[in-house]
C-alpha positions as CSV (number, residue, x, y, z in Angstrom):
1,X,-32.5,-27.3,-95.4
2,X,-30.3,-26.9,-98.4
3,X,-32.8,-31.4,-92.8
4,X,-40.1,-33.8,-89.3
5,X,-44.4,-35.4,-88.7
6,X,-45.4,-32.5,-92.5
7,X,-43.4,-31.8,-89.0
8,X,-40.9,-34.3,-89.8
9,X,-40.2,-33.9,-87.9
10,X,-39.0,-33.2,-86.4
11,X,-37.7,-34.7,-86.5
12,X,-40.1,-34.3,-85.0
13,X,-43.6,-35.9,-82.4
14,X,-47.3,-36.6,-82.3
15,X,-50.1,-34.1,-81.7
16,X,-51.7,-33.8,-78.2
17,X,-55.1,-33.3,-79.7
18,X,-54.0,-33.5,-83.3
19,X,-53.1,-29.9,-83.8
20,X,-52.7,-29.1,-87.5
21,X,-49.0,-29.9,-88.0
22,X,-47.1,-32.4,-90.1
23,X,-44.7,-33.1,-87.3
24,X,-46.3,-34.6,-84.2
25,X,-46.1,-33.1,-80.7
26,X,-43.4,-35.0,-79.0
27,X,-44.2,-34.3,-75.5
28,X,-45.6,-37.2,-73.6
29,X,-48.7,-38.4,-71.7
30,X,-51.1,-37.4,-74.5
31,X,-53.4,-39.5,-76.6
32,X,-51.2,-39.9,-79.7
33,X,-51.2,-43.6,-80.5
34,X,-54.3,-43.6,-82.7
35,X,-52.4,-42.0,-85.6
36,X,-49.0,-43.3,-84.8
37,X,-48.5,-45.3,-88.0
38,X,-49.0,-42.3,-90.2
39,X,-46.9,-40.0,-88.0
40,X,-44.1,-42.6,-87.8
41,X,-44.1,-43.1,-91.6
42,X,-43.9,-39.3,-92.1
43,X,-41.1,-38.9,-89.6
44,X,-39.1,-41.8,-91.2
45,X,-39.6,-40.4,-94.7
46,X,-38.5,-36.9,-93.5
47,X,-35.4,-38.5,-92.2
48,X,-34.7,-40.4,-95.4
49,X,-35.3,-37.6,-97.8
50,X,-33.6,-34.9,-95.7
51,X,-30.7,-36.9,-94.2
52,X,-28.0,-34.7,-95.8
53,X,-29.6,-31.5,-94.5
54,X,-30.0,-32.9,-91.0
55,X,-26.4,-33.9,-91.0
56,X,-25.4,-30.4,-92.0
57,X,-27.1,-29.0,-88.9
58,X,-25.3,-31.4,-86.5
59,X,-22.0,-30.5,-88.3
60,X,-22.7,-26.8,-87.9
61,X,-23.3,-26.9,-84.1
62,X,-20.8,-24.7,-82.3
63,X,-19.6,-27.3,-79.8
64,X,-16.5,-26.4,-77.8
65,X,-15.8,-30.0,-77.1
66,X,-17.4,-33.2,-78.3
67,X,-20.4,-33.8,-76.0
68,X,-20.5,-37.0,-74.0
69,X,-24.1,-36.7,-72.8
70,X,-26.9,-35.6,-75.1
71,X,-30.7,-35.3,-74.6
72,X,-33.0,-35.4,-77.6
73,X,-36.3,-33.6,-76.6
74,X,-39.1,-34.8,-78.8
75,X,-37.1,-37.5,-80.5
76,X,-39.9,-39.0,-82.6
77,X,-38.7,-42.1,-84.4
78,X,-35.1,-41.2,-84.0
79,X,-34.0,-38.9,-86.8
80,X,-32.1,-36.5,-84.5
81,X,-30.9,-39.3,-82.2
82,X,-29.3,-41.2,-85.0
83,X,-27.8,-38.1,-86.6
84,X,-26.3,-37.1,-83.2
85,X,-24.9,-40.5,-82.5
86,X,-23.2,-40.4,-85.9
87,X,-21.8,-36.9,-85.5
88,X,-20.6,-37.5,-81.9
89,X,-19.4,-41.2,-81.8
90,X,-18.3,-40.8,-78.1
91,X,-21.7,-39.6,-76.9
92,X,-24.7,-41.3,-75.3
93,X,-28.2,-40.0,-76.0
94,X,-31.2,-39.9,-73.8
95,X,-34.2,-39.8,-76.2
96,X,-37.5,-38.3,-74.8
97,X,-40.9,-38.6,-76.5
98,X,-44.6,-38.7,-75.8
99,X,-45.2,-41.8,-77.9
100,X,-44.4,-45.2,-76.7
101,X,-44.6,-46.5,-80.3
102,X,-42.2,-43.9,-81.6
103,X,-39.7,-44.9,-78.8
104,X,-40.1,-48.6,-79.7
105,X,-39.4,-47.7,-83.4
106,X,-36.3,-45.7,-82.3
107,X,-35.0,-48.6,-80.2
108,X,-35.4,-51.0,-83.2
109,X,-33.4,-48.5,-85.4
110,X,-30.5,-48.1,-82.9
111,X,-30.4,-51.9,-82.3
112,X,-30.2,-52.5,-86.1
113,X,-27.4,-49.9,-86.3
114,X,-25.5,-51.6,-83.4
115,X,-25.9,-48.4,-81.2
116,X,-28.4,-49.6,-78.6
117,X,-25.8,-49.4,-75.8
118,X,-25.5,-45.7,-76.4
119,X,-29.2,-44.8,-76.2
120,X,-31.7,-44.5,-73.3
121,X,-35.3,-43.9,-74.0
122,X,-37.7,-41.9,-71.7
123,X,-41.4,-41.5,-72.2
124,X,-42.4,-38.2,-70.5
125,X,-44.7,-35.2,-70.6
126,X,-42.5,-32.2,-70.9
127,X,-45.4,-30.0,-70.0
128,X,-45.6,-31.8,-66.7
129,X,-43.0,-33.0,-64.2
130,X,-39.7,-33.4,-65.9
131,X,-38.0,-36.8,-65.8
132,X,-34.5,-37.2,-64.6
133,X,-32.3,-36.4,-67.6
134,X,-28.9,-36.1,-65.9
135,X,-26.6,-33.2,-66.8
136,X,-26.2,-33.2,-70.5
137,X,-23.6,-31.3,-72.5
138,X,-26.0,-30.9,-75.4
139,X,-29.8,-30.7,-75.6
140,X,-31.4,-31.0,-79.1
141,X,-35.0,-30.0,-79.7
142,X,-36.2,-30.4,-83.3
143,X,-39.8,-29.4,-84.2
144,X,-40.9,-29.8,-80.7
145,X,-40.6,-26.4,-78.9
146,X,-43.5,-24.8,-80.6
147,X,-45.8,-27.6,-79.3
148,X,-45.1,-26.8,-75.7
149,X,-47.9,-25.3,-73.7
150,X,-45.5,-23.0,-71.9
151,X,-42.3,-22.8,-74.0
152,X,-40.7,-20.3,-71.7
153,X,-41.0,-22.8,-68.8
154,X,-39.4,-25.4,-71.0
155,X,-36.5,-23.1,-71.9
156,X,-35.9,-22.5,-68.2
157,X,-36.0,-26.3,-67.6
158,X,-33.4,-26.9,-70.3
159,X,-31.2,-24.2,-68.9
160,X,-31.3,-25.7,-65.5
161,X,-30.7,-29.2,-66.9
162,X,-27.7,-28.4,-69.1
163,X,-24.2,-28.6,-67.7
164,X,-22.5,-25.2,-67.4
165,X,-21.2,-24.3,-70.8
166,X,-23.6,-26.8,-72.4
167,X,-25.3,-26.1,-75.7
168,X,-29.0,-26.1,-76.6
169,X,-29.9,-26.6,-80.3
170,X,-33.4,-25.5,-81.3
171,X,-34.5,-26.6,-84.8
172,X,-37.9,-25.4,-86.0
173,X,-39.9,-25.6,-89.3
174,X,-40.4,-22.5,-91.2
175,X,-43.4,-24.1,-92.9
176,X,-45.0,-27.2,-94.2
177,X,-43.1,-28.6,-97.2
178,X,-44.2,-27.7,-100.7
179,X,-44.1,-30.3,-103.5
180,X,-46.0,-29.0,-106.5
181,X,-45.6,-26.3,-109.1
182,X,-47.7,-23.2,-108.5
183,X,-49.9,-24.0,-111.6
184,X,-50.6,-27.6,-110.5
185,X,-52.8,-29.5,-110.7
186,X,-54.2,-28.4,-114.1
187,X,-57.7,-28.7,-112.9
188,X,-57.2,-26.6,-109.7
189,X,-54.0,-24.4,-110.1
190,X,-52.7,-23.1,-106.8
191,X,-54.2,-25.9,-104.8
192,X,-51.2,-26.4,-102.6
193,X,-51.0,-22.7,-101.7
194,X,-54.7,-22.7,-100.7
195,X,-54.0,-25.7,-98.5
196,X,-51.1,-23.9,-96.9
197,X,-53.2,-20.8,-96.3
198,X,-55.8,-22.9,-94.5
199,X,-53.1,-24.6,-92.5
200,X,-51.6,-21.3,-91.5
201,X,-54.9,-20.1,-90.2
202,X,-55.3,-23.2,-88.1
203,X,-51.7,-22.9,-86.8
204,X,-52.4,-19.3,-85.7
205,X,-55.3,-20.6,-83.7
206,X,-53.8,-23.7,-82.2
207,X,-50.0,-23.2,-82.2
208,X,-49.2,-19.6,-81.5
209,X,-45.5,-20.4,-81.0
210,X,-45.0,-21.9,-84.4
211,X,-42.7,-19.7,-86.4
212,X,-41.5,-17.8,-83.4
213,X,-38.1,-16.2,-83.2
214,X,-36.5,-18.2,-80.4
215,X,-33.5,-16.0,-80.1
216,X,-35.0,-13.5,-77.7
217,X,-36.8,-16.3,-75.8
218,X,-33.5,-18.1,-75.3
219,X,-31.8,-14.9,-74.1
220,X,-34.6,-14.2,-71.7
221,X,-34.2,-17.8,-70.3
222,X,-30.5,-17.1,-69.5
223,X,-28.8,-18.5,-72.6
224,X,-26.3,-16.8,-74.8
225,X,-27.2,-17.3,-78.4
226,X,-24.1,-18.2,-80.3
227,X,-25.5,-18.9,-83.8
228,X,-28.6,-18.7,-85.9
229,X,-29.0,-20.4,-89.3
230,X,-31.7,-20.9,-91.9
231,X,-31.4,-24.2,-93.8
232,X,-33.1,-24.1,-97.2
233,X,-34.4,-27.3,-98.8
234,X,-34.9,-27.3,-102.5
235,X,-34.8,-30.8,-103.9
236,X,-36.0,-31.7,-107.4
237,X,-37.9,-32.0,-109.6
238,X,-37.3,-35.7,-109.0
239,X,-38.9,-39.1,-109.5
240,X,-37.1,-40.5,-106.5
241,X,-39.4,-43.1,-104.8
242,X,-38.8,-41.7,-101.3
243,X,-39.6,-38.2,-102.4
244,X,-42.9,-39.4,-104.0
245,X,-43.8,-41.3,-100.8
246,X,-42.8,-38.3,-98.7
247,X,-45.1,-36.0,-100.7
248,X,-47.9,-38.5,-100.6
249,X,-47.6,-39.0,-96.8
250,X,-47.3,-35.2,-96.2
251,X,-50.3,-34.3,-98.4
252,X,-52.4,-37.0,-96.9
253,X,-51.7,-35.5,-93.4
254,X,-52.3,-32.0,-94.8
255,X,-55.7,-33.1,-96.2
256,X,-56.7,-34.5,-92.8
257,X,-56.1,-31.1,-91.2
258,X,-57.5,-28.7,-93.8
259,X,-60.2,-30.5,-95.8
260,X,-63.0,-28.8,-93.8
261,X,-61.5,-25.4,-94.7
262,X,-61.3,-26.0,-98.5
263,X,-63.8,-25.7,-101.3
264,X,-65.3,-29.0,-102.5
265,X,-63.4,-28.7,-105.8
266,X,-60.1,-28.4,-104.0
267,X,-60.8,-31.5,-101.9
268,X,-61.7,-33.5,-105.0
269,X,-58.4,-32.4,-106.7
270,X,-56.4,-33.2,-103.6
271,X,-58.1,-36.7,-103.4
272,X,-57.1,-37.3,-107.0
273,X,-53.5,-36.5,-106.1
274,X,-53.6,-38.9,-103.2
275,X,-55.3,-41.7,-105.2
276,X,-52.2,-43.9,-105.7
277,X,-54.1,-46.0,-108.3
278,X,-55.5,-43.1,-110.3
279,X,-54.1,-41.3,-113.3
280,X,-53.5,-38.0,-111.4
281,X,-51.6,-39.6,-108.5
282,X,-48.7,-37.5,-107.2
283,X,-46.7,-40.7,-107.5
284,X,-47.1,-40.4,-111.3
285,X,-45.9,-36.8,-111.6
286,X,-42.4,-35.9,-112.8
287,X,-42.4,-32.4,-111.4
288,X,-42.5,-33.2,-107.6
289,X,-40.0,-31.2,-105.6
290,X,-39.3,-30.7,-101.8
291,X,-39.2,-27.0,-100.8
292,X,-39.1,-25.9,-97.2
293,X,-36.9,-24.2,-94.6
294,X,-35.7,-25.0,-91.2
295,X,-34.4,-22.5,-88.7
296,X,-31.7,-23.4,-86.2
297,X,-30.6,-21.6,-83.0
298,X,-27.6,-22.6,-81.0
299,X,-27.5,-21.2,-77.4
300,X,-25.1,-21.8,-74.6
301,X,-25.6,-22.0,-70.9
302,X,-22.9,-19.6,-69.7
């Protein structure tokens, strides 16, 4: 954005079978807890680093009246939930996620912010039988739609759940964030691009809906698309601590997904970047940036 779990994201959710994505799959009922700490850290860092960009999305939403009832599908650790509570102070949010741990973290955050009375959490598998979500005025899905086994079914479910005239906001990642210059590191220039290429190949195999144009899909499900926007993120170069930790967490997750696809020399160079005590650690670099895009669709049930 120029805003989740590499994501996040997703604001973002945990992977069902650890698909190669930096934002976890936020449906529910899947075995996601074994990597929950890493996912949660990444989602929290995504929220911290890109808070301004996330706020710009909620400010842009073409609401006709301030929503009173909001559903956050794939809420992760609460990035979207908290942004929506701030943007719409009269609203209550139902936060849905696959991960019980993420929902616990979200509850701790809203309690700390004094907002617990405005939030209900629901653990549910959105590829299965949908939970009772009421009749919301706004449904928010950030970095979660591309994880759905049958996204067209999910779109129809959202359409049927929304109040007449209600708004559906779909936020999707245009790609895994980039942090390094093209000629870095000196020992293996272009390392990050090779990692991204490997990740893209895995995405094509495991997540065919990632990068989809959701406009036609929304229209086919009965929505009227009222707005589309690309949010460009370009932060840095910076030595901000949170950005360094965000890069470290993201690249650690990236390594876990693509190491088997890389040359041994690339894995070695990546490990040097991730070695926080070593001289080549990404935390020691002064040229770290955050570069990515997020795409937003706002569609109304008419």
